[in-house]
Backbone and ligand atoms as CSV (ligand in chain L), in Angstrom:
chain,resi,resn,atom,element,x,y,z
A,1,MET,N,N,-45.593,19.079,-21.804
A,1,MET,CA,C,-44.280,19.598,-21.431
A,1,MET,C,C,-43.504,18.501,-20.724
A,2,PRO,N,N,-42.277,18.169,-21.175
A,2,PRO,CA,C,-41.539,17.085,-20.520
A,2,PRO,C,C,-41.096,17.510,-19.124
A,3,SER,N,N,-41.192,16.595,-18.164
A,3,SER,CA,C,-40.777,16.958,-16.799
A,3,SER,C,C,-39.342,16.510,-16.563
A,4,LEU,N,N,-38.591,17.342,-15.867
A,4,LEU,CA,C,-37.205,16.995,-15.547
A,4,LEU,C,C,-37.164,16.071,-14.346
A,5,ALA,N,N,-36.304,15.072,-14.412
A,5,ALA,CA,C,-36.162,14.170,-13.275
A,5,ALA,C,C,-35.577,14.940,-12.099
A,6,SER,N,N,-36.140,14.782,-10.942
A,6,SER,CA,C,-35.623,15.489,-9.774
A,6,SER,C,C,-35.728,14.600,-8.553
A,7,PRO,N,N,-34.723,14.642,-7.677
A,7,PRO,CA,C,-34.806,13.826,-6.463
A,7,PRO,C,C,-35.782,14.415,-5.451
A,8,LEU,N,N,-36.208,15.649,-5.696
A,8,LEU,CA,C,-37.112,16.288,-4.741
A,8,LEU,C,C,-38.558,15.995,-5.109
A,9,THR,N,N,-39.387,15.832,-4.082
A,9,THR,CA,C,-40.823,15.675,-4.340
A,9,THR,C,C,-41.390,17.043,-4.715
A,10,SER,N,N,-42.568,17.026,-5.271
A,10,SER,CA,C,-43.150,18.314,-5.679
A,10,SER,C,C,-43.437,19.191,-4.462
A,11,ALA,N,N,-43.776,18.569,-3.318
A,11,ALA,CA,C,-44.028,19.357,-2.095
A,11,ALA,C,C,-42.733,20.040,-1.645
A,12,GLU,N,N,-41.601,19.275,-1.758
A,12,GLU,CA,C,-40.312,19.858,-1.366
A,12,GLU,C,C,-39.919,21.003,-2.305
A,13,GLN,N,N,-40.168,20.787,-3.586
A,13,GLN,CA,C,-39.839,21.834,-4.556
A,13,GLN,C,C,-40.653,23.090,-4.277
A,14,LEU,N,N,-41.905,22.877,-3.955
A,14,LEU,CA,C,-42.793,24.004,-3.667
A,14,LEU,C,C,-42.311,24.762,-2.433
A,15,SER,N,N,-41.920,23.989,-1.412
A,15,SER,CA,C,-41.424,24.590,-0.174
A,15,SER,C,C,-40.165,25.415,-0.444
A,16,ARG,N,N,-39.284,24.902,-1.297
A,16,ARG,CA,C,-38.061,25.636,-1.659
A,16,ARG,C,C,-38.381,26.917,-2.399
A,17,LYS,N,N,-39.320,26.796,-3.304
A,17,LYS,CA,C,-39.688,27.970,-4.090
A,17,LYS,C,C,-40.276,29.059,-3.199
A,18,ALA,N,N,-41.055,28.613,-2.212
A,18,ALA,CA,C,-41.655,29.587,-1.288
A,18,ALA,C,C,-40.568,30.292,-0.490
A,19,GLU,N,N,-39.569,29.503,-0.039
A,19,GLU,CA,C,-38.469,30.072,0.738
A,19,GLU,C,C,-37.651,31.032,-0.131
A,20,ARG,N,N,-37.435,30.628,-1.368
A,20,ARG,CA,C,-36.659,31.440,-2.326
A,20,ARG,C,C,-37.374,32.771,-2.575
A,21,THR,N,N,-38.695,32.689,-2.627
A,21,THR,CA,C,-39.496,33.894,-2.854
A,21,THR,C,C,-39.354,34.860,-1.686
A,22,LYS,N,N,-39.462,34.299,-0.447
A,22,LYS,CA,C,-39.310,35.147,0.746
A,22,LYS,C,C,-37.938,35.801,0.772
A,23,GLN,N,N,-36.912,34.994,0.433
A,23,GLN,CA,C,-35.538,35.498,0.439
A,23,GLN,C,C,-35.407,36.674,-0.527
A,24,ALA,N,N,-36.103,36.577,-1.648
A,24,ALA,CA,C,-35.985,37.622,-2.669
A,24,ALA,C,C,-36.743,38.894,-2.301
A,25,ILE,N,N,-37.900,38.748,-1.669
A,25,ILE,CA,C,-38.745,39.952,-1.496
A,25,ILE,C,C,-38.857,40.446,-0.058
A,26,ASP,N,N,-38.546,39.593,0.929
A,26,ASP,CA,C,-38.798,39.994,2.320
A,26,ASP,C,C,-37.494,40.466,2.956
A,27,ASN,N,N,-37.379,41.730,3.309
A,27,ASN,CA,C,-36.114,42.243,3.859
A,27,ASN,C,C,-35.866,41.771,5.288
A,28,ARG,N,N,-36.838,41.018,5.887
A,28,ARG,CA,C,-36.587,40.420,7.205
A,28,ARG,C,C,-35.920,39.049,7.084
A,29,HIS,N,N,-35.868,38.509,5.860
A,29,HIS,CA,C,-35.252,37.193,5.656
A,29,HIS,C,C,-33.746,37.279,5.857
A,30,LEU,N,N,-33.170,36.289,6.581
A,30,LEU,CA,C,-31.729,36.317,6.920
A,30,LEU,C,C,-30.834,36.385,5.683
A,31,LEU,N,N,-31.278,35.802,4.586
A,31,LEU,CA,C,-30.451,35.783,3.372
A,31,LEU,C,C,-30.947,36.783,2.317
A,32,HIS,N,N,-31.750,37.760,2.783
A,32,HIS,CA,C,-32.254,38.775,1.857
A,32,HIS,C,C,-31.073,39.516,1.212
A,33,GLU,N,N,-31.103,39.645,-0.079
A,33,GLU,CA,C,-30.056,40.310,-0.871
A,33,GLU,C,C,-28.717,39.555,-0.861
A,34,HIS,N,N,-28.740,38.336,-0.381
A,34,HIS,CA,C,-27.514,37.515,-0.401
A,34,HIS,C,C,-27.468,36.742,-1.713
A,35,SER,N,N,-26.318,36.779,-2.395
A,35,SER,CA,C,-26.220,35.941,-3.598
A,35,SER,C,C,-25.264,34.789,-3.328
A,36,ALA,N,N,-25.680,33.614,-3.724
A,36,ALA,CA,C,-24.884,32.409,-3.468
A,36,ALA,C,C,-23.547,32.506,-4.199
A,37,VAL,N,N,-22.494,31.985,-3.563
A,37,VAL,CA,C,-21.175,31.968,-4.198
A,37,VAL,C,C,-21.209,30.951,-5.332
A,38,ARG,N,N,-20.796,31.412,-6.520
A,38,ARG,CA,C,-20.809,30.527,-7.678
A,38,ARG,C,C,-19.705,29.482,-7.536
A,39,LYS,N,N,-20.040,28.215,-7.760
A,39,LYS,CA,C,-19.032,27.153,-7.682
A,39,LYS,C,C,-18.340,27.048,-9.028
A,40,ARG,N,N,-17.022,27.262,-9.047
A,40,ARG,CA,C,-16.294,27.251,-10.314
A,40,ARG,C,C,-15.690,25.876,-10.595
A,41,LEU,N,N,-14.886,25.390,-9.670
A,41,LEU,CA,C,-14.213,24.109,-9.865
A,41,LEU,C,C,-14.559,23.205,-8.696
A,42,GLY,N,N,-14.541,21.904,-8.954
A,42,GLY,CA,C,-14.796,20.954,-7.883
A,42,GLY,C,C,-13.818,21.148,-6.746
A,43,SER,N,N,-12.549,21.487,-7.133
A,43,SER,CA,C,-11.503,21.623,-6.116
A,43,SER,C,C,-11.714,22.855,-5.239
A,44,ARG,N,N,-12.628,23.772,-5.682
A,44,ARG,CA,C,-12.874,24.964,-4.876
A,44,ARG,C,C,-14.037,24.762,-3.913
A,45,SER,N,N,-14.596,23.538,-3.894
A,45,SER,CA,C,-15.672,23.276,-2.946
A,45,SER,C,C,-15.155,23.451,-1.531
A,46,SER,N,N,-16.035,23.814,-0.653
A,46,SER,CA,C,-15.641,23.957,0.743
A,46,SER,C,C,-15.111,22.628,1.275
A,47,PHE,N,N,-14.100,22.703,2.132
A,47,PHE,CA,C,-13.579,21.480,2.742
A,47,PHE,C,C,-14.655,20.789,3.566
A,48,LEU,N,N,-15.643,21.561,4.002
A,48,LEU,CA,C,-16.727,20.962,4.793
A,48,LEU,C,C,-17.512,19.944,3.966
A,49,ASP,N,N,-17.578,20.191,2.641
A,49,ASP,CA,C,-18.332,19.287,1.761
A,49,ASP,C,C,-17.524,18.064,1.360
A,50,THR,N,N,-16.196,18.189,1.386
A,50,THR,CA,C,-15.369,17.176,0.724
A,50,THR,C,C,-14.443,16.408,1.653
A,51,SER,N,N,-14.491,16.668,2.953
A,51,SER,CA,C,-13.545,15.978,3.829
A,51,SER,C,C,-14.201,15.518,5.124
A,52,GLU,N,N,-13.513,14.567,5.760
A,52,GLU,CA,C,-13.992,14.087,7.050
A,52,GLU,C,C,-12.938,14.397,8.099
A,53,ALA,N,N,-13.348,14.519,9.338
A,53,ALA,CA,C,-12.398,14.829,10.405
A,53,ALA,C,C,-11.443,13.661,10.617
A,54,LEU,N,N,-10.201,13.962,10.988
A,54,LEU,CA,C,-9.206,12.914,11.245
A,54,LEU,C,C,-9.528,12.179,12.532
A,55,GLU,N,N,-9.144,10.898,12.574
A,55,GLU,CA,C,-9.346,10.130,13.803
A,55,GLU,C,C,-8.052,10.050,14.615
A,56,THR,N,N,-6.930,10.536,14.035
A,56,THR,CA,C,-5.651,10.573,14.761
A,56,THR,C,C,-5.080,11.985,14.658
A,57,THR,N,N,-3.857,12.170,15.144
A,57,THR,CA,C,-3.216,13.484,15.001
A,57,THR,C,C,-2.828,13.672,13.540
A,58,PRO,N,N,-2.694,14.931,13.080
A,58,PRO,CA,C,-2.262,15.160,11.700
A,58,PRO,C,C,-0.926,14.486,11.387
A,59,THR,N,N,0.003,14.487,12.349
A,59,THR,CA,C,1.317,13.860,12.126
A,59,THR,C,C,1.164,12.364,11.867
A,60,ASP,N,N,0.368,11.686,12.711
A,60,ASP,CA,C,0.160,10.243,12.538
A,60,ASP,C,C,-0.529,9.950,11.212
A,61,ALA,N,N,-1.525,10.766,10.867
A,61,ALA,CA,C,-2.269,10.549,9.614
A,61,ALA,C,C,-1.346,10.718,8.420
A,62,ARG,N,N,-0.468,11.738,8.492
A,62,ARG,CA,C,0.456,12.010,7.392
A,62,ARG,C,C,1.464,10.868,7.245
A,63,THR,N,N,2.006,10.399,8.366
A,63,THR,CA,C,2.992,9.320,8.336
A,63,THR,C,C,2.358,8.025,7.832
A,64,THR,N,N,1.134,7.749,8.272
A,64,THR,CA,C,0.439,6.535,7.827
A,64,THR,C,C,0.225,6.563,6.320
A,65,GLU,N,N,-0.206,7.710,5.807
A,65,GLU,CA,C,-0.446,7.851,4.363
A,65,GLU,C,C,0.862,7.683,3.586
A,66,TRP,N,N,1.918,8.258,4.123
A,66,TRP,CA,C,3.244,8.188,3.499
A,66,TRP,C,C,3.697,6.725,3.439
A,67,GLN,N,N,3.573,6.009,4.565
A,67,GLN,CA,C,4.031,4.620,4.606
A,67,GLN,C,C,3.192,3.724,3.694
A,68,LYS,N,N,1.902,4.055,3.570
A,68,LYS,CA,C,1.034,3.298,2.665
A,68,LYS,C,C,1.531,3.450,1.221
A,69,GLN,N,N,1.834,4.692,0.840
A,69,GLN,CA,C,2.339,4.929,-0.521
A,69,GLN,C,C,3.704,4.295,-0.710
A,70,TRP,N,N,4.533,4.380,0.323
A,70,TRP,CA,C,5.879,3.803,0.288
A,70,TRP,C,C,5.795,2.301,0.036
A,71,ASN,N,N,4.909,1.618,0.805
A,71,ASN,CA,C,4.781,0.162,0.672
A,71,ASN,C,C,4.310,-0.248,-0.714
A,72,SER,N,N,3.544,0.637,-1.366
A,72,SER,CA,C,3.042,0.301,-2.706
A,72,SER,C,C,4.151,0.370,-3.757
A,73,LEU,N,N,5.321,0.901,-3.390
A,73,LEU,CA,C,6.422,0.993,-4.354
A,73,LEU,C,C,7.185,-0.322,-4.503
A,74,GLY,N,N,6.993,-1.257,-3.566
A,74,GLY,CA,C,7.587,-2.592,-3.688
A,74,GLY,C,C,9.097,-2.602,-3.686
A,75,SER,N,N,9.691,-3.211,-4.743
A,75,SER,CA,C,11.142,-3.452,-4.750
A,75,SER,C,C,11.929,-2.146,-4.776
A,76,GLN,N,N,11.358,-1.108,-5.375
A,76,GLN,CA,C,12.064,0.176,-5.401
A,76,GLN,C,C,12.253,0.709,-3.976
A,77,ALA,N,N,11.179,0.639,-3.182
A,77,ALA,CA,C,11.265,1.106,-1.800
A,77,ALA,C,C,12.233,0.237,-1.005
A,78,ALA,N,N,12.255,-1.072,-1.301
A,78,ALA,CA,C,13.171,-1.983,-0.611
A,78,ALA,C,C,14.619,-1.567,-0.876
A,79,GLN,N,N,14.916,-1.199,-2.135
A,79,GLN,CA,C,16.283,-0.783,-2.455
A,79,GLN,C,C,16.638,0.533,-1.757
A,80,TRP,N,N,15.679,1.470,-1.734
A,80,TRP,CA,C,15.941,2.736,-1.040
A,80,TRP,C,C,16.279,2.466,0.423
A,81,LYS,N,N,15.497,1.567,1.046
A,81,LYS,CA,C,15.709,1.252,2.463
A,81,LYS,C,C,17.110,0.697,2.683
A,82,GLU,N,N,17.529,-0.235,1.789
A,82,GLU,CA,C,18.871,-0.819,1.899
A,82,GLU,C,C,19.943,0.264,1.813
A,83,ARG,N,N,19.640,1.330,1.066
A,83,ARG,CA,C,20.618,2.398,0.867
A,83,ARG,C,C,20.482,3.535,1.880
A,84,GLY,N,N,19.604,3.347,2.880
A,84,GLY,CA,C,19.542,4.312,3.979
A,84,GLY,C,C,18.439,5.349,3.885
A,85,ILE,N,N,17.538,5.212,2.908
A,85,ILE,CA,C,16.389,6.134,2.826
A,85,ILE,C,C,15.185,5.406,3.410
A,86,THR,N,N,14.604,5.945,4.496
A,86,THR,CA,C,13.480,5.282,5.160
A,86,THR,C,C,12.288,6.241,5.265
A,87,PRO,N,N,11.055,5.698,5.333
A,87,PRO,CA,C,9.883,6.579,5.443
A,87,PRO,C,C,9.672,7.079,6.871
A,88,ASP,N,N,10.600,7.862,7.369
A,88,ASP,CA,C,10.503,8.446,8.711
A,88,ASP,C,C,10.733,9.941,8.601
A,89,GLU,N,N,10.189,10.673,9.571
A,89,GLU,CA,C,10.402,12.117,9.544
A,89,GLU,C,C,11.734,12.451,10.210
A,90,CYS,N,N,12.829,11.985,9.595
A,90,CYS,CA,C,14.160,12.360,10.059
A,90,CYS,C,C,15.050,12.441,8.821
A,91,LEU,N,N,16.153,13.160,8.939
A,91,LEU,CA,C,17.039,13.332,7.797
A,91,LEU,C,C,17.791,12.043,7.515
A,92,ALA,N,N,18.043,11.760,6.235
A,92,ALA,CA,C,18.838,10.596,5.861
A,92,ALA,C,C,20.268,10.783,6.358
A,93,THR,N,N,20.953,9.672,6.613
A,93,THR,CA,C,22.315,9.753,7.134
A,93,THR,C,C,23.220,10.514,6.171
A,94,GLY,N,N,24.259,11.128,6.748
A,94,GLY,CA,C,25.192,11.912,5.935
A,94,GLY,C,C,24.826,13.389,5.904
A,95,HIS,N,N,23.769,13.771,6.665
A,95,HIS,CA,C,23.344,15.179,6.622
A,95,HIS,C,C,24.338,16.106,7.314
A,96,ASP,N,N,25.355,15.511,7.991
A,96,ASP,CA,C,26.411,16.335,8.597
A,96,ASP,C,C,27.490,16.695,7.563
A,97,GLN,N,N,27.379,16.112,6.391
A,97,GLN,CA,C,28.331,16.407,5.302
A,97,GLN,C,C,27.958,17.732,4.636
A,98,PRO,N,N,28.896,18.330,3.855
A,98,PRO,CA,C,28.502,19.508,3.075
A,98,PRO,C,C,27.281,19.172,2.213
A,99,TRP,N,N,26.425,20.177,1.962
A,99,TRP,CA,C,25.156,19.916,1.289
A,99,TRP,C,C,25.343,19.185,-0.050
A,100,ALA,N,N,26.338,19.603,-0.841
A,100,ALA,CA,C,26.526,19.009,-2.173
A,100,ALA,C,C,26.821,17.505,-2.069
A,101,VAL,N,N,27.544,17.121,-1.020
A,101,VAL,CA,C,27.872,15.699,-0.827
A,101,VAL,C,C,26.627,14.930,-0.400
A,102,TRP,N,N,25.884,15.506,0.544
A,102,TRP,CA,C,24.665,14.842,1.038
A,102,TRP,C,C,23.640,14.694,-0.085
A,103,LYS,N,N,23.488,15.769,-0.886
A,103,LYS,CA,C,22.590,15.734,-2.052
A,103,LYS,C,C,22.985,14.591,-2.982
A,104,THR,N,N,24.304,14.456,-3.233
A,104,THR,CA,C,24.779,13.419,-4.151
A,104,THR,C,C,24.552,12.025,-3.570
A,105,LEU,N,N,24.793,11.872,-2.270
A,105,LEU,CA,C,24.502,10.588,-1.607
A,105,LEU,C,C,23.034,10.212,-1.838
A,106,ASN,N,N,22.140,11.181,-1.633
A,106,ASN,CA,C,20.709,10.890,-1.761
A,106,ASN,C,C,20.319,10.590,-3.203
A,107,ARG,N,N,20.969,11.269,-4.148
A,107,ARG,CA,C,20.673,10.988,-5.567
A,107,ARG,C,C,21.157,9.586,-5.937
A,108,LEU,N,N,22.320,9.194,-5.418
A,108,LEU,CA,C,22.820,7.836,-5.669
A,108,LEU,C,C,21.893,6.815,-5.004
A,109,ARG,N,N,21.386,7.155,-3.810
A,109,ARG,CA,C,20.517,6.235,-3.072
A,109,ARG,C,C,19.220,5.955,-3.819
A,110,VAL,N,N,18.604,7.000,-4.356
A,110,VAL,CA,C,17.307,6.808,-5.022
A,110,VAL,C,C,17.449,6.576,-6.525
A,111,GLY,N,N,18.684,6.707,-7.054
A,111,GLY,CA,C,18.901,6.415,-8.472
A,111,GLY,C,C,18.311,7.449,-9.416
A,112,GLU,N,N,18.221,8.696,-8.935
A,112,GLU,CA,C,17.734,9.783,-9.802
A,112,GLU,C,C,18.727,10.925,-9.735
A,113,GLY,N,N,19.147,11.416,-10.887
A,113,GLY,CA,C,20.082,12.531,-10.904
A,113,GLY,C,C,20.529,12.839,-12.306
A,114,ARG,N,N,21.445,13.816,-12.405
A,114,ARG,CA,C,21.842,14.296,-13.733
A,114,ARG,C,C,22.996,13.488,-14.322
A,115,CYS,N,N,22.874,12.167,-14.334
A,115,CYS,CA,C,23.879,11.347,-15.017
A,115,CYS,C,C,23.674,11.544,-16.523
A,116,LYS,N,N,24.671,11.108,-17.316
A,116,LYS,CA,C,24.593,11.361,-18.763
A,116,LYS,C,C,23.391,10.653,-19.397
A,117,ALA,N,N,23.066,9.457,-18.905
A,117,ALA,CA,C,21.922,8.720,-19.469
A,117,ALA,C,C,20.622,9.505,-19.265
A,118,SER,N,N,20.455,10.103,-18.070
A,118,SER,CA,C,19.261,10.916,-17.813
A,118,SER,C,C,19.283,12.175,-18.661
A,119,MET,N,N,20.455,12.818,-18.757
A,119,MET,CA,C,20.572,14.057,-19.540
A,119,MET,C,C,20.215,13.798,-21.006
A,120,LYS,N,N,20.605,12.612,-21.491
A,120,LYS,CA,C,20.269,12.265,-22.876
A,120,LYS,C,C,18.758,12.037,-23.007
A,121,LYS,N,N,18.194,11.329,-22.012
A,121,LYS,CA,C,16.752,11.070,-22.009
A,121,LYS,C,C,15.964,12.391,-21.978
A,122,TRP,N,N,16.496,13.380,-21.247
A,122,TRP,CA,C,15.811,14.679,-21.129
A,122,TRP,C,C,16.147,15.603,-22.308
A,123,ASN,N,N,16.880,15.098,-23.315
A,123,ASN,CA,C,17.278,15.885,-24.488
A,123,ASN,C,C,18.151,17.086,-24.146
A,124,ILE,N,N,18.975,16.936,-23.114
A,124,ILE,CA,C,19.900,18.022,-22.751
A,124,ILE,C,C,21.258,17.759,-23.385
A,125,THR,N,N,21.619,16.493,-23.539
A,125,THR,CA,C,22.845,16.129,-24.251
A,125,THR,C,C,22.497,15.052,-25.292
A,126,THR,N,N,23.447,14.785,-26.182
A,126,THR,CA,C,23.181,13.768,-27.200
A,126,THR,C,C,23.883,12.455,-26.889
A,127,SER,N,N,24.866,12.502,-25.984
A,127,SER,CA,C,25.619,11.284,-25.674
A,127,SER,C,C,25.446,10.901,-24.214
A,128,ASP,N,N,25.324,9.585,-23.975
A,128,ASP,CA,C,25.226,9.127,-22.582
A,128,ASP,C,C,26.550,8.525,-22.114
A,129,ALA,N,N,27.628,8.759,-22.897
A,129,ALA,CA,C,28.914,8.120,-22.575
A,129,ALA,C,C,29.604,8.783,-21.392
A,130,CYS,N,N,30.053,7.943,-20.456
A,130,CYS,CA,C,30.860,8.376,-19.314
A,130,CYS,C,C,32.300,8.589,-19.810
A,131,ALA,N,N,33.130,9.247,-19.016
A,131,ALA,CA,C,34.542,9.440,-19.381
A,131,ALA,C,C,35.241,8.095,-19.604
A,132,CYS,N,N,34.749,7.028,-18.957
A,132,CYS,CA,C,35.346,5.701,-19.086
A,132,CYS,C,C,34.874,4.986,-20.362
A,133,GLY,N,N,33.857,5.543,-21.037
A,133,GLY,CA,C,33.366,4.944,-22.273
A,133,GLY,C,C,32.067,4.169,-22.125
A,134,GLU,N,N,31.707,3.795,-20.892
A,134,GLU,CA,C,30.455,3.062,-20.642
A,134,GLU,C,C,29.273,4.040,-20.633
A,135,PRO,N,N,28.043,3.528,-20.877
A,135,PRO,CA,C,26.869,4.398,-20.692
A,135,PRO,C,C,26.777,4.834,-19.222
A,136,GLN,N,N,26.626,6.144,-18.998
A,136,GLN,CA,C,26.664,6.633,-17.616
A,136,GLN,C,C,25.263,6.704,-17.014
A,137,THR,N,N,24.790,5.563,-16.458
A,137,THR,CA,C,23.525,5.532,-15.709
A,137,THR,C,C,23.824,5.883,-14.257
A,138,MET,N,N,22.778,6.059,-13.449
A,138,MET,CA,C,22.989,6.342,-12.021
A,138,MET,C,C,23.706,5.161,-11.357
A,139,GLU,N,N,23.349,3.935,-11.750
A,139,GLU,CA,C,24.011,2.756,-11.183
A,139,GLU,C,C,25.490,2.740,-11.566
A,140,HIS,N,N,25.790,3.177,-12.801
A,140,HIS,CA,C,27.178,3.176,-13.267
A,140,HIS,C,C,28.060,4.058,-12.391
A,141,LEU,N,N,27.503,5.153,-11.867
A,141,LEU,CA,C,28.300,6.080,-11.054
A,141,LEU,C,C,28.908,5.388,-9.838
A,142,MET,N,N,28.255,4.328,-9.368
A,142,MET,CA,C,28.774,3.593,-8.206
A,142,MET,C,C,29.829,2.567,-8.613
A,143,ASN,N,N,29.920,2.280,-9.932
A,143,ASN,CA,C,30.836,1.230,-10.395
A,143,ASN,C,C,31.849,1.711,-11.418
A,144,CYS,N,N,31.882,3.010,-11.725
A,144,CYS,CA,C,32.766,3.523,-12.768
A,144,CYS,C,C,34.226,3.231,-12.407
A,145,THR,N,N,34.971,2.717,-13.385
A,145,THR,CA,C,36.372,2.336,-13.120
A,145,THR,C,C,37.276,3.562,-12.987
A,146,GLN,N,N,36.779,4.736,-13.385
A,146,GLN,CA,C,37.605,5.941,-13.294
A,146,GLN,C,C,37.215,6.824,-12.107
A,147,ALA,N,N,36.480,6.242,-11.152
A,147,ALA,CA,C,36.051,7.011,-9.973
A,147,ALA,C,C,36.035,6.086,-8.757
A,148,PRO,N,N,36.018,6.656,-7.539
A,148,PRO,CA,C,35.895,5.804,-6.348
A,148,PRO,C,C,34.566,5.041,-6.409
A,149,GLN,N,N,34.597,3.736,-6.115
A,149,GLN,CA,C,33.387,2.917,-6.217
A,149,GLN,C,C,32.782,2.678,-4.837
A,150,CYS,N,N,31.456,2.421,-4.814
A,150,CYS,CA,C,30.798,2.086,-3.545
A,150,CYS,C,C,29.576,1.210,-3.801
A,151,THR,N,N,29.066,0.587,-2.726
A,151,THR,CA,C,27.882,-0.273,-2.818
A,151,THR,C,C,26.689,0.404,-2.145
A,152,GLY,N,N,25.515,-0.231,-2.251
A,152,GLY,CA,C,24.328,0.267,-1.568
A,152,GLY,C,C,24.516,0.301,-0.058
A,153,ASP,N,N,25.176,-0.716,0.494
A,153,ASP,CA,C,25.448,-0.738,1.941
A,153,ASP,C,C,26.334,0.430,2.347
A,154,ASP,N,N,27.336,0.754,1.482
A,154,ASP,CA,C,28.199,1.903,1.765
A,154,ASP,C,C,27.367,3.181,1.851
A,155,LEU,N,N,26.412,3.306,0.921
A,155,LEU,CA,C,25.573,4.510,0.885
A,155,LEU,C,C,24.750,4.648,2.159
A,156,ALA,N,N,24.272,3.523,2.709
A,156,ALA,CA,C,23.411,3.563,3.899
A,156,ALA,C,C,24.131,4.177,5.090
A,157,GLU,N,N,25.425,3.869,5.260
A,157,GLU,CA,C,26.147,4.335,6.468
A,157,GLU,C,C,26.203,5.871,6.593
A,158,PRO,N,N,26.797,6.654,5.734
A,158,PRO,CA,C,27.640,6.310,4.589
A,158,PRO,C,C,29.087,6.045,5.014
A,159,THR,N,N,29.742,5.090,4.361
A,159,THR,CA,C,31.138,4.762,4.650
A,159,THR,C,C,32.070,5.732,3.910
A,160,ALA,N,N,33.378,5.596,4.185
A,160,ALA,CA,C,34.374,6.433,3.506
A,160,ALA,C,C,34.292,6.232,1.990
A,161,ALA,N,N,34.006,4.986,1.554
A,161,ALA,CA,C,33.902,4.707,0.125
A,161,ALA,C,C,32.735,5.479,-0.500
A,162,ALA,N,N,31.592,5.511,0.214
A,162,ALA,CA,C,30.425,6.234,-0.303
A,162,ALA,C,C,30.701,7.735,-0.359
A,163,LEU,N,N,31.383,8.246,0.688
A,163,LEU,CA,C,31.689,9.681,0.712
A,163,LEU,C,C,32.654,10.049,-0.414
A,164,ALA,N,N,33.641,9.161,-0.682
A,164,ALA,CA,C,34.586,9.422,-1.766
A,164,ALA,C,C,33.860,9.436,-3.109
A,165,CYS,N,N,32.946,8.496,-3.289
A,165,CYS,CA,C,32.168,8.413,-4.526
A,165,CYS,C,C,31.300,9.675,-4.689
A,166,ALA,N,N,30.596,10.059,-3.614
A,166,ALA,CA,C,29.724,11.247,-3.670
A,166,ALA,C,C,30.547,12.508,-3.931
A,167,ASN,N,N,31.726,12.596,-3.280
A,167,ASN,CA,C,32.584,13.761,-3.503
A,167,ASN,C,C,33.030,13.855,-4.970
A,168,HIS,N,N,33.285,12.683,-5.562
A,168,HIS,CA,C,33.747,12.675,-6.953
A,168,HIS,C,C,32.670,13.204,-7.904
A,169,TRP,N,N,31.403,12.832,-7.648
A,169,TRP,CA,C,30.311,13.159,-8.584
A,169,TRP,C,C,29.499,14.377,-8.205
A,170,LYS,N,N,29.801,15.001,-7.050
A,170,LYS,CA,C,28.901,16.035,-6.519
A,170,LYS,C,C,28.674,17.213,-7.460
A,171,ASP,N,N,29.661,17.559,-8.293
A,171,ASP,CA,C,29.470,18.708,-9.208
A,171,ASP,C,C,28.860,18.289,-10.538
A,172,GLU,N,N,28.790,16.976,-10.779
A,172,GLU,CA,C,28.250,16.505,-12.063
A,172,GLU,C,C,26.771,16.146,-11.996
A,173,ILE,N,N,26.393,15.473,-10.906
A,173,ILE,CA,C,24.993,15.034,-10.840
A,173,ILE,C,C,24.240,15.828,-9.779
L,1,ZN,ZN,ZN,32.336,5.651,-16.036
C-alpha cells in the first residue's frame, strides 16, 4: 500500500487519532459533538491565521501604505502633486467651491473624466472631436481655444483661471 507523505511522525498521527477518537465518543471531551467549520475560500480564513499585529497606529499604517503606493506611481504622482493632489488625509484645494466645480477640478488634476476621447474609448460615443475640432482629451480641456484655459499650477491653487475652466466643463466631464 503506498504511503502518503506527511509532515507528522507516526507517533504524532497516532496521538491525533487517539484525541479524535475521544472527541467522537467521550461526552466529557470539550469538543464532543463539535464539527469543524469547513474552510471554503482562502479569503475566509480567520484573520488570526493570516495577519500580524500592527506596530504603529492604524492611521499611521494606512498613511504609510498609501504613500508607498503613491511613490510607486512615479511621474504620474509627480504631476498630481504639481496640480494640488497630495497623499494626505485632507481635502484637495477648492473644496469650498460648489461640488460640481470641485469634482471637475479634481478630474482635470488627475486627468481622468468623461472627455470625448475617454467616452470614445469606453464605446459610449463614436467621435472624440471637441467643439473646436481637436480630439478632446483631458489635457485638451485645459487648452481648448473655445473655453477658458488654465495650467497645472492654476489647478493647484486653484486660481480664477482654473475655476473658470472647471466651471466651463463641469456639466460635460
Ligand atoms: Zn476644444
